[in-house]
N, C-alpha and C positions, 0 to 999 in steps of 0.2 A: 682071185691073184691079183696083188699091188701091181699096179704099171711105173715103169722104170722112166723117168723124162726122155724126151730127147729134145736135142734144142739142130734146127734147122740154120745151117751157116754160109752167108754171103759175104760178099768182099764188095762194100758201096765205099765210095767217096763220101770224107764228110766234108759240109760247106767249108769255104773257108774264112778266114777272121773269127773275132772274137764279139757278143754283144757286147755294146753301148749298154750302161746300165738307163733306167727309168730318169726322163728331165721331170718327175710330179714335186711340186715343193710343199712345205706344210702348208703355205696361204693356201691351200686345193682341198684340205682336210674338212668337212663338215664340223662348223664349232658350236658351242654349248649342246647343250641336254646333257641327257643321261650315259651316254656314252663317252663324254668328253676325254675321261681320264681313259678307258679299252681305246679310245683313238688315239690321243697319246705313246702310252704304251707301245702300242703296234707299228707308229710310225717310228719309234726308239727304232724296235726293231728292223722294221723295213732297211732305215738307212743302216744300220750294221751289216743286217746279213748280205753275202756279194751272189750274184747271179749264181745258181748250182751251174755245174759243169760236170763230166762224166767222170772227173778224180774221185767224185761222189757215189758210194756203195749202191745209191738208191736213183741216180741218175744215169751210171755206169751207159746204158743203153740208151738213153735218149739225149742227145745231143742240141746245145741252146743257141748253137749258131745260123744267123741265121734269123731270128727274132728283131725284129725290130722295133725293140723296148724305145731308144730314145724318142724317138718320132710320133711315138702315140702320143694320145690325148684323151680328157676324159670329156665327157657329153654335157653339152650346157644342155641348164632347165629346158623343158620343153622340147630339145632336139627332134622326137620322133618327128613332131609332125611335118617336118621338112623330109622325111625319110619314108623309104617304105615300108606300108602297114603288115599288119602280122597275117598273113592268112587266113580265109576262113576255116578252110581243116584242119586248126590248131586250136581255133577257139570253140569247136561242137560238144555240145554236152553228152560227154562220156557213158551214160546211162539216159537212156528214155527220150527224156526232151527236154533237162532244166538238170543243174548239177545244185550238189548242195551247197556251194560256193566257187568263185574263179577270181584268182587275181593276175596281173598282167603287168607285167614288170617293158617297161618303154626306154629306150633313152631320154633321161631328163624327164622320167615320167612315170606315173602306172596310171590303173583301172582296178577298181575293187568290185566286188556282188558277192553277196553273203544273205542265203535267206533268214526273213528276221526271226524265224522261230528260233534258228540255231543263234541266232543274239541274246534273244531271251532267256535260250538257258548258258550260255555265259563262255559258249564258242567266241573266242578270237581267232578272224583270220582277215589279214590284211599286210599290207605295203608295212615295207618298215618305218619309213620317215613315219606315217601316221600313227605307229602302232610307239615311237622313241617321243610322239604327244601327249597319245591316247591310256597308253598301257605302259607306262615307263618302268612300272617296279618288274612287271615282269618281264620287261627286256633288259635289266639290271640283272635278275636271278637268270638268264637264259646264255645272254653272250660270254663269251669266252670260257663260261665252263666245264665245253666237251671239246674244241678245239682253241689248241695257247695258239697264239701270231707270232711267236716263237718258233714253230714249228716250222715254217719255213718263208720264204722268201716271198712266196707268193699268199700265204695265210697273211702275211705279215703287212702287204700290198691290198688284199680285198678289206684286212681289217679298221686299214687308216682311212684307207680312201673307200668305202664302200657305198656308191648312193641308192643302192636299190636293194631290194630282198623282201621275203616273208617273215612275219610270226603266223603262227597254226600253234593257241591251246585249247585244248579239249579237256572240258572241266572232270574233277572225280566219276567214277560210274557211268558216265554218259558214251552212251553209242549210237556215234551216225553212220545211220544208214545206208546215205546215199553218198557218192565218193567226193573229195577235196578236189580243185582240178587250178597250177597257177602254172602260165609261160612268161619264161623268160627272153622276148623275142630281143636279137640283137646288130640288125641294120650299121650301114656305115663306117667307111673304109678310115681304118686310121684311130677308130676309138677303142675304147678300154672298157669293156663293161665287166664292174665289179658287183659281185652279187655274197648277198647274206644270208641263208638262209634258219630260221630257228624253230625248233616242234617241241611240244610239251605233251604229252599224251599222258595227263596223271593218272593215278590210282585207279584200274580198275575200268577207266575206258576204252575206247574202240574206232578206230578211223581208218579207212582209205586215203589214199594222200597223192594224184601222180603231179611232179614238175615236169615241165618240157623245156629245156631250153635251144633255140635252132636260130637259124639268119640264113639270107640268102648269100649266093656263092658274089662273094668282093673282094680285093685289095684286103695287105695284112689287116688285120682286127686281132680283138686277147680279149680273151674271160679268162677273169681270177673268183675263185667264189670262193664260200665257206658254207660247210653246213653241219648245222649242232644240234643234236637230237637224242632228246629222252624219254622215254617208255619206262612207266609205272610199273607200282609191282601191281601184278597182275591186269595189268592195262596189254592193250596190243595194238601193233601198227602195221598195215599193208601200203608199204611205200614203194612204190615204181618213178624211177628215175629216167629219162629220155634224153638222149643229145643225139638232133641231128644238125651242126651247127654247119655253117656254110664251109669252102676247102681254104678259104685264108683266111681262120681262126686258130689261133694259137690256142688251148682250152688248158684250164688247170685246176685243179682241184683238190680240196683239204676236207675229207667229210668221214664224220664217228658218230657212232648212235652209240648209247646206253640204254641196254635194258635189265630192269631190277629185278627183284626177286618176282620168279614166277611169270614172268611177264613175254612176248612174243612178240618176234620180231620177222615178215616177211618182205627184206630188201630184195627188188627187180632193178634191175640195170640194162640197159640196152645203148648203144655209140656206135652212129654208120656216122657221122659227121664228123669234119673237122681236119686242119691240115696237121697239126700234134697236138696229141690228147697227153699230160700227167697227171693220174687221179690217184691218190689216197685214199682209199676207203678200208675205214677200220668198225670193226665191231665188237664193241665191251661188254659181255656176257657180267655182269656184275651183280648180281644178286640170285641168289640160290635158287635154281632151276629156271633157268632162263634158258629161253631156246632161238636161236636166231637161221634162218634161213637166209643164202647172197646167191641169187642166179642171177650171171648174167649172159650177155650176149652182143657181138661187136664183129661186122662187116668191113673192111680196110679195101679199098683200090686204090689205084694209081699209084701217088708217091706218101699217103696217109702212114701217120705212123701213132698207133694209137700203144699206151704204156699203162697200165691197171697194175698198181700196188692195192693187194689187199692184206688187211690182218684180222683175223680171229682169237679176240682175247676171252680166254678163258679164267675170268677174277673169282671164284668162286664157284662151292664144290656143286654136282649135282648140274651139271649146264652141259648144254648141247648147242655144235653147231653144226650147218652146212651148208658148202658152198659148191658147184660150180655153174663155169663159165666158160660157154663155146665158143671161137671164133675161127672166120671162113678170109680168107686172104687172096686177092687177084692184084695182076700187075707189078709193081715193085714198092708195094707198100708193106709192113712192117709190126709187128703186134709183140708185144710185151706185154708179159703176165706173173710177175712175182708173189706168192704167196706162205702167211707166216698162219700157221699153227701156234699159240702162245699159251702154258699153263700154265697159272700162277704156284709159287708153292700153298697146298694145302685147298685147293681145289676138284678135292677128289671125285670120280665117279666122273669126270669128265665124258665129255661124246663127242670126238673135231673129225669133222673130214673135210676133202678139199678136193677138187678134180679138175683141171682144165683140160680142153680137146681142142684142137686145132683142124683144119682143111686147107691146105696148101694147094691153092688152085693154078698157079703159075710158077715158073721154072724162079724168078728172081723174086717172088717173094718170103717173107722170113720170119717165122712166128719162133721165138724164144719163152721156153717155160721154165719156170724155176722153183718148183713149191719147197715147202720148209715148213721145219717142226723145232719145236722149242717148251719140253718138259717138265716142269719140276716138280712133278706131283707121280707119284707111282702105282699111282689104282684109276687108270687112263682107259682112254681106246679114242686111239689119234690115228688116223689115216690120209694116204693121197697119194694122187697122182695125174700124168703130165700126158697127153699124148702130142704128135705132130707128125701127119698123112696124110698123102691124098686122096680121091675117090677111086671106091674099090672098084676095077673092071669088069667083075664078076657081073656085080647088079646091073652096069653099065651098059653091057653087053646086052641083059637080058631083056631090057626096057626098050632097046636098038630093034630086038629081034621082032618085038611088042610090035613095030613099026613107028617109034617116038624117033625123033632128029635127036641127034646127041646135045644140041645146046638143052633142049627141051627137058633131055632124060640127067643132065647133068645138076639142071636145076631144081628138079625136081628133088634128089638128091639132097642137093641144101637147103633146099625146104626140111625133108624128112631131118637131119644132121639138125636142123635148128628144131624144129616142134617142142621135143622137150619143154625148152627154153620161153617157145611162143605161149605153149598154153599156160604158161602160169601168168600171164597178161591179164587181168581180169575185163577188159574192155574188147569187145570187138572194133571196135572203131581204131585202138591203139596198134592193135595188133595187126589192123589190115594195111596200117599205113608203113606199118616196119617190114612187111610181106614185098609191099612194096616197093620198097627200097631195094631191096634186095633182089627183084626181078631187075630193075634198074643198072644197079650194078653187075648180074648176071648178064644184063645185055649190055655191056660191054667191051671194047674186047679191049 
């Protein structure tokens, strides 16, 4: 039976004042190179687009008053040398004792490692600066082809001023057995970290790619990012995206993955950090027989605000999508999930599903869950569901009757709630790290 969406409503005061716009000028745009025209177009969009307000439907539940846009600055070259280093646990190999390759994005710099055997087989996995210099044709074919800079203020910001990023290209027919890993490390109060990730898994290729974004808890800073991914015909991508930004980070992203004919995508997303997050995540099933699974988990506490806007676009016949997002909330935190399944005219035999499940663990926490369907074909199967609730008392009573203290019993139930998503993370170390974050949040008052 289809579940009806429930919305928990609380009254909270919005921060006073209207945020000033960013103070960045055209002089800060990287000059020359294959992206010069792209960045100029992004700059024009950035200048013309205002900061979003709750008057816009997509931003109706996320208020940016309090964003210190005018005081933010871009990192200087090699700024990372005078900032806290990347924690060692973020750099550990995902499997065995080594990665297939690793890219570390730092304020004003980067570090890159890639197995020479993969280089010899035509794999490109490097930072964006190096890619612009060494692989300009690849960059030109990928940048701006999946996400348009005109889609929003923060998309334009990242497009115009993006100083760091990743380029991954997997040649036709190649299967990469070991995972590739990138880390975006963003320390430094008052800095704007702008990233652009480009991925192309060519026809018949297969790869697992893990991208993590993190920072220490510091004064206000910002991340704005673009993610553009193309999965070719009969290609396969498992993409794990994890964010554990510090509590002072305002985090914005525009992400879109396009899947070609008979291609397969497994997209796993986890969020436990940031002060405020607004993610636009879209799956385009563009070729006949394409399939995509989107799995998300989030845990907010304190005054964190996490807003995820997901879109499953069925653009061709015989396509399948499956989305499950699960979240837990403590303190005065708030989550927003807005989901849409779109079926284009002619996209017959579509099978689309979306569900959002929320656990509200305190009286002042709030979860808004808004599923949606837009179907323009007549031979489809599309369903959705959304729930917002508290921990069930009967299982809690059972655990307590077995001598388990209440805090431990609640933690076990929250772990069980998230377990179906956690099991989709293919690496024990990453899974354990996010389970530890759940433990820490559950232990806070």
